[in-house]
C-alpha positions in Angstrom: 89.1 116.9 72.1 88.1 119.9 70.0 90.6 121.6 67.8 90.9 125.3 66.9 91.8 126.6 63.4 93.7 129.9 63.9 94.2 132.2 60.9 96.4 135.3 61.0 94.3 138.1 59.5 96.4 141.2 60.3 100.0 142.1 60.3 102.1 142.0 63.4 104.1 145.1 62.4 103.6 147.9 64.9 102.3 145.7 67.7 103.9 145.0 71.1 106.7 142.6 71.4 104.8 140.1 73.4 102.0 140.0 70.8 104.6 139.3 68.0 106.2 136.6 70.1 102.7 135.1 70.8 102.0 134.9 67.0 105.4 133.2 66.5 104.8 130.7 69.3 101.4 129.8 67.7 103.3 129.1 64.5 101.9 132.1 62.5 104.5 133.9 60.3 102.5 135.9 57.8 99.0 137.1 56.9 96.6 134.2 55.9 98.8 131.6 57.6 96.6 128.9 59.2 97.4 126.5 62.1 95.3 123.9 63.8 95.8 123.6 67.6 94.3 121.6 70.4 91.6 123.5 72.4 93.6 123.9 75.6 93.6 126.7 78.2 97.2 127.7 77.2 96.2 128.1 73.6 93.1 130.0 74.5 95.2 132.4 76.5 97.6 133.0 73.6 94.6 133.6 71.3 93.2 136.1 73.8 96.5 138.1 73.6 96.2 138.5 69.9 92.4 138.5 69.2 92.7 141.6 67.1 95.2 139.9 64.7 93.7 136.5 64.3 90.4 134.7 63.6 89.4 131.5 65.2 87.1 128.6 64.2 86.4 125.3 65.9 87.0 122.2 63.8 86.3 118.6 64.4 
C-alpha cells in the first residue's frame, strides 16, 4: 500500500478549530514536522481539510 509523507508548512494559528484539531490528529505539532501515513480515504479527507497548511508527497 502506498504511503503519504505529510509536512506542515504553515502555522495553525488563526485557523478554524477543526483545522487545528485535524493537524493534531495527523500528528503535526509545529512547522516542518513530518509524518508518514498510510494512503487511506480517512487520511486523504484529513489532508483535504488542511491543504493550505501542509504539503504531501507519495513515498514507497
